Wavefront OBJ file of the C-alpha trace (Angstrom):
o trace
v -0.196 -3.275 -19.271
v -3.300 -2.826 -17.920
v -4.206 0.733 -17.000
v -3.863 1.868 -13.382
v -5.746 4.404 -11.756
v -4.394 7.742 -11.114
v -3.492 8.462 -7.092
v -2.092 10.209 -4.431
v 1.335 9.350 -3.364
v 0.089 9.048 -0.109
v -3.135 6.863 -0.462
v -2.955 3.340 1.396
v -2.372 0.602 -0.436
v -5.211 -1.237 1.534
v -8.308 1.111 -0.109
v -10.898 -1.510 -1.045
v -11.849 0.988 -4.447
v -8.154 -0.086 -5.493
v -7.658 -3.405 -7.198
v -4.421 -4.455 -7.194
v -3.038 -6.524 -10.375
v -2.418 -10.752 -9.874
v 1.606 -11.223 -11.768
v 2.889 -14.077 -12.925
v 6.903 -15.155 -13.576
v 6.213 -15.036 -17.251
v 4.491 -11.409 -17.125
v 7.584 -10.286 -15.410
v 10.085 -11.995 -17.366
v 8.647 -9.970 -20.523
v 9.197 -6.801 -18.923
v 12.718 -7.841 -18.071
v 13.119 -8.497 -21.449
v 11.853 -5.562 -23.239
v 14.458 -3.186 -25.057
v 15.476 -1.055 -22.767
v 14.676 2.224 -23.575
v 10.544 1.256 -23.964
v 11.242 -0.250 -19.972
v 12.964 2.987 -18.649
v 9.818 4.810 -20.362
v 7.109 2.304 -18.913
v 8.604 2.663 -15.692
v 8.842 6.620 -15.830
v 5.356 6.499 -17.008
v 4.194 4.736 -13.999
v 6.589 6.780 -11.770
v 5.066 9.893 -12.795
v 1.066 8.456 -11.997
v 1.743 8.025 -8.472
v 4.813 10.080 -7.006
v 6.303 13.491 -7.542
v 9.321 12.252 -10.273
v 11.667 15.032 -8.468
v 11.425 14.128 -4.854
v 13.177 11.234 -3.091
v 12.615 9.922 0.556
v 15.619 9.712 2.828
v 16.064 7.126 5.281
v 18.571 6.237 7.627
v 19.736 2.672 9.141
v 21.004 1.897 12.870
v 22.573 -1.377 13.421
v 21.332 -1.513 16.774
v 22.785 -5.160 17.347
v 25.650 -6.361 15.331
v 26.998 -9.482 14.850
v 26.202 -13.288 15.951
v 23.196 -13.851 14.415
v 22.663 -17.748 14.374
v 21.145 -17.525 10.563
v 23.459 -18.863 7.770
v 22.605 -16.374 5.492
v 24.960 -16.907 2.502
v 25.289 -12.792 1.849
v 25.801 -11.447 5.678
v 28.773 -10.763 7.643
v 26.684 -11.034 10.360
v 26.110 -15.089 10.686
v 27.916 -16.366 13.408
v 28.345 -19.112 10.503
v 30.638 -17.477 8.538
v 34.175 -15.508 9.303
v 33.985 -11.901 8.337
v 35.713 -10.370 11.054
v 32.979 -9.234 12.555
v 32.516 -9.232 15.594
v 29.516 -9.981 18.246
v 28.704 -6.627 19.671
v 25.822 -5.850 22.129
v 22.708 -3.954 21.951
v 22.876 -0.428 22.093
v 21.759 2.019 24.540
v 18.714 4.238 24.253
v 20.996 7.748 24.443
v 23.118 6.557 21.472
v 20.300 5.440 19.557
v 18.551 8.770 19.975
v 21.935 10.629 19.185
v 22.017 8.795 16.242
v 18.275 9.651 15.244
v 18.471 13.346 15.763
v 21.787 13.288 13.102
v 19.913 11.766 11.063
v 16.881 14.044 11.413
v 19.122 17.066 11.393
v 20.791 15.511 7.625
v 17.722 15.326 5.966
v 16.189 12.005 6.896
v 12.471 11.608 7.269
v 12.459 7.782 8.560
v 15.137 5.960 11.061
v 15.602 2.430 10.822
v 16.924 0.208 13.570
v 17.884 -3.123 12.803
v 19.059 -6.071 15.408
v 20.772 -9.192 14.409
v 19.240 -11.406 16.051
v 16.645 -14.482 14.626
v 13.883 -13.542 16.932
v 13.835 -10.995 19.185
v 13.350 -12.258 23.166
v 10.986 -10.930 25.430
v 13.410 -8.335 26.999
v 14.939 -7.081 24.000
v 11.613 -6.516 22.456
v 10.802 -4.310 25.262
v 14.003 -2.381 24.787
v 13.588 -1.716 21.021
v 9.775 -0.824 21.690
v 11.060 1.953 24.064
v 13.715 3.046 21.105
v 10.659 3.091 19.226
v 8.569 5.275 21.039
v 11.099 7.486 21.650
v 12.963 7.991 17.788
v 9.169 8.408 17.147
v 9.055 11.444 19.475
v 11.553 13.313 17.646
v 9.115 13.744 14.757
v 10.982 10.879 12.852
v 9.279 7.532 11.063
v 10.397 4.423 12.901
v 10.995 1.320 11.482
v 12.968 -1.874 12.623
v 14.526 -5.241 11.378
v 14.780 -7.924 14.264
v 14.182 -11.604 12.188
v 11.013 -13.591 12.712
v 8.299 -12.492 15.203
v 6.089 -14.207 17.904
v 2.399 -13.945 18.179
v 1.538 -10.739 19.760
v 4.922 -9.182 19.533
v 3.965 -7.071 16.635
v 1.443 -5.351 18.265
v 3.827 -4.893 21.313
v 5.926 -2.812 18.491
v 2.367 -1.075 16.935
v 1.456 -0.020 20.386
v 5.127 1.266 20.815
v 4.352 3.587 17.296
v 6.173 1.375 14.960
v 5.485 3.050 11.525
v 7.267 0.183 9.417
v 8.418 -3.405 9.969
v 11.395 -4.484 7.431
v 11.598 -8.577 7.086
v 12.690 -8.771 3.117
v 12.115 -11.972 1.151
v 15.915 -12.050 0.301
v 15.167 -13.951 -3.234
v 12.601 -16.210 -5.170
v 10.972 -18.951 -3.589
v 13.547 -21.109 -6.213
v 16.653 -19.660 -5.001
v 15.875 -19.219 -1.317
v 17.838 -22.764 -0.974
v 20.975 -21.619 -2.259
v 21.336 -18.937 0.176
v 19.363 -19.577 3.271
v 18.844 -23.153 4.957
v 18.329 -21.918 8.894
v 14.984 -20.422 7.897
v 12.529 -21.389 5.391
v 10.437 -19.252 3.088
v 7.085 -19.915 4.553
v 8.273 -18.229 8.022
v 9.231 -15.131 6.339
v 5.619 -14.686 5.203
v 4.453 -15.641 8.214
v 6.444 -12.698 10.090
v 4.559 -10.715 7.523
v 1.351 -11.811 7.910
v 1.570 -11.111 11.963
v 3.110 -7.220 10.487
v 0.202 -6.804 8.456
v -2.185 -8.044 10.942
v -0.953 -5.613 13.468
v -1.844 -2.763 11.389
v 2.098 -1.617 10.722
v 3.203 -0.867 7.716
v 5.390 -3.868 5.521
v 8.736 -2.881 4.458
v 9.979 -5.946 2.027
v 12.625 -6.368 -0.617
v 15.557 -8.558 -1.425
v 18.909 -9.173 -2.976
v 19.898 -9.233 -6.613
v 23.491 -10.463 -8.022
v 23.518 -13.405 -5.897
v 23.920 -15.878 -8.428
v 20.088 -16.107 -9.683
v 18.670 -16.087 -12.821
v 16.752 -13.359 -14.552
v 13.723 -15.304 -14.541
v 14.216 -16.058 -10.656
v 15.108 -12.579 -10.395
v 11.441 -11.776 -11.928
v 10.438 -14.384 -9.449
v 11.282 -12.638 -6.482
v 9.555 -9.105 -7.690
v 6.147 -11.106 -8.315
v 6.662 -12.650 -4.776
v 6.485 -9.122 -3.940
v 3.825 -7.692 -5.807
v 1.475 -10.321 -4.932
v 1.041 -9.887 -1.533
v -2.244 -8.167 -0.561
v -1.303 -5.359 -0.377
v 2.127 -5.099 -1.664
v 4.390 -3.149 0.484
v 4.458 0.116 0.972
v 8.361 0.312 0.966
v 10.337 -2.055 -1.312
v 14.424 -1.532 -0.647
v 16.354 -3.501 -3.859
v 19.591 -4.446 -2.647
v 22.544 -4.730 -4.703
v 25.126 -7.897 -3.240
v 27.871 -6.498 -1.654
v 30.833 -9.466 -1.459
v 32.077 -9.143 1.931
v 35.401 -11.145 2.380
v 34.182 -14.327 4.403
v 31.047 -15.217 3.389
v 29.943 -17.687 0.613
v 29.128 -15.025 -1.829
v 32.469 -13.181 -1.471
v 33.614 -13.840 -5.112
v 30.077 -14.001 -6.499
v 30.529 -12.077 -10.142
v 29.058 -8.585 -10.064
v 25.179 -8.096 -11.751
v 25.453 -6.431 -14.778
v 24.815 -2.525 -13.928
v 22.375 -1.989 -16.635
v 19.970 -5.253 -15.175
v 20.422 -3.451 -11.655
v 18.513 -0.792 -13.048
v 16.089 -3.295 -15.163
v 15.111 -4.511 -11.728
v 14.488 -1.352 -10.561
v 12.497 -0.358 -13.202
v 10.479 -3.490 -13.422
v 9.913 -3.436 -9.361
v 8.227 0.317 -9.961
v 6.003 -1.444 -12.942
v 4.782 -3.881 -11.161
v 4.357 -2.348 -7.180
v 3.456 1.248 -8.595
v 2.557 2.879 -5.651
v 5.365 1.503 -3.158
v 8.881 3.465 -2.521
v 11.425 1.876 -3.998
v 14.468 2.491 -2.591
v 18.136 1.984 -3.284
v 19.426 -0.082 -0.473
v 22.858 -1.922 0.096
v 25.242 -1.315 -2.904
v 25.466 1.942 -3.537
v 28.728 2.732 -2.992
v 30.115 0.599 -5.905
v 27.751 2.599 -7.996
v 29.002 5.811 -10.125
v 26.447 8.850 -10.114
v 25.610 7.757 -13.295
v 24.317 4.442 -12.663
v 22.272 5.880 -9.455
v 20.948 8.363 -12.121
v 19.689 6.044 -13.845
v 18.054 4.310 -10.906
v 16.155 6.702 -9.766
v 14.967 7.647 -13.264
v 13.995 3.844 -13.353
v 11.608 4.441 -10.451
v 13.758 4.716 -7.457
v 12.264 6.936 -5.318
v 13.971 6.298 -1.603
v 17.796 6.250 -0.611
v 19.240 4.836 2.477
v 20.868 8.173 3.731
v 24.230 7.822 5.858
v 28.252 6.552 5.790
v 27.216 2.504 6.856
v 24.393 0.588 5.817
v 24.149 -1.789 9.216
v 28.156 -3.227 8.542
v 28.912 -2.536 4.892
v 29.997 1.276 3.732
v 27.017 3.859 1.627
v 27.951 6.990 0.077
v 28.179 10.395 2.561
v 25.030 12.289 2.900
v 27.039 15.050 1.068
v 27.225 12.756 -1.687
v 23.923 12.135 -2.249
v 22.823 15.418 -1.842
v 25.082 16.748 -4.151
v 23.813 14.346 -6.797
v 20.243 15.314 -5.821
v 20.783 18.865 -6.824
v 23.292 17.823 -9.860
v 19.941 16.293 -10.977
v 17.613 18.785 -9.872
v 15.719 16.659 -7.441
v 15.322 17.405 -3.906
v 14.609 15.290 -0.690
v 11.179 14.485 0.456
v 10.804 17.235 3.289
v 7.908 15.545 5.385
v 6.583 12.667 6.551
v 4.207 10.580 4.074
v 0.387 10.862 5.752
v 0.470 7.638 7.626
l 1 2 3 4 5 6 7 8 9 10 11 12 13 14 15 16 17 18 19 20 21 22 23 24 25 26 27 28 29 30 31 32 33 34 35 36 37 38 39 40 41 42 43 44 45 46 47 48 49 50 51 52 53 54 55 56 57 58 59 60 61 62 63 64 65 66 67 68 69 70 71 72 73 74 75 76 77 78 79 80 81 82 83 84 85 86 87 88 89 90 91 92 93 94 95 96 97 98 99 100 101 102 103 104 105 106 107 108 109 110 111 112 113 114 115 116 117 118 119 120 121 122 123 124 125 126 127 128 129 130 131 132 133 134 135 136 137 138 139 140 141 142 143 144 145 146 147 148 149 150 151 152 153 154 155 156 157 158 159 160 161 162 163 164 165 166 167 168 169 170 171 172 173 174 175 176 177 178 179 180 181 182 183 184 185 186 187 188 189 190 191 192 193 194 195 196 197 198 199 200 201 202 203 204 205 206 207 208 209 210 211 212 213 214 215 216 217 218 219 220 221 222 223 224 225 226 227 228 229 230 231 232 233 234 235 236 237 238 239 240 241 242 243 244 245 246 247 248 249 250 251 252 253 254 255 256 257 258 259 260 261 262 263 264 265 266 267 268 269 270 271 272 273 274 275 276 277 278 279 280 281 282 283 284 285 286 287 288 289 290 291 292 293 294 295 296 297 298 299 300 301 302 303 304 305 306 307 308 309 310 311 312 313 314 315 316 317 318 319 320 321 322 323 324 325 326 327 328 329 330 331 332 333 334 335
């Protein structure tokens, strides 16, 4: 392994003095193949170089527009292509969003994420979301949105409203992508990420594991993320939630230790990123979540619902951190 320069947790990934390593899929696959104790040791070393290992950042995610999405993502109950029993709803009004944001802040979250089931927002829709961003920002929270693909000028509009992060996941490796989504190509996702970067907004980008991909394809996803210039500041790693009515409802669950390996490899490949435990935590017991935190995860989605699927209750999350002698991040990171 090549040495990495010491750095503080809040340092910019784009700082010109920091050289970013280019990874190959073969190198990432070799990390996956390490004996579990050795992989965990390396991930812990990398984590401790760049973060306080006892601190976890808490984010809350709110679905501001649910269902009716024209994309055909095989994992998603919000897709109009699947019969998952989810009715399409209208965009939430501003007071409802602000009420949810205040409750998230008061519970301990430092970042508030808003998700809309759109292929791409229309101008009037983006205006409404931009106002939400401004008002949530005024509550003292970091802001993040996920709205689908962006058109020219839309990232700048969100930046001007005060947006901190834009989430747009790659979902899986390029080689496996066509098995999961046919209504949007991989390059579309990369183009949106480039628009976000060009506007000066931080990137939240990760993927989903356990969708039937091979270990090499899992490595391929993480390499795609790690080789972005720069790699994302926030990297959500989702464990597939098998929802009835979606094409992946009967997919065999991923081995729990394989999920931990995915977290550890993400930490090694992207040492300064916040690696977030995202979807799928509801099916994980405390021991598995503790292993993920030891493997280098240092952010979780915090709250009872994750868009449309269950999430562990906030009280259970705080109790687990207390049992581990860990704590929630108390303030925002330096922009």
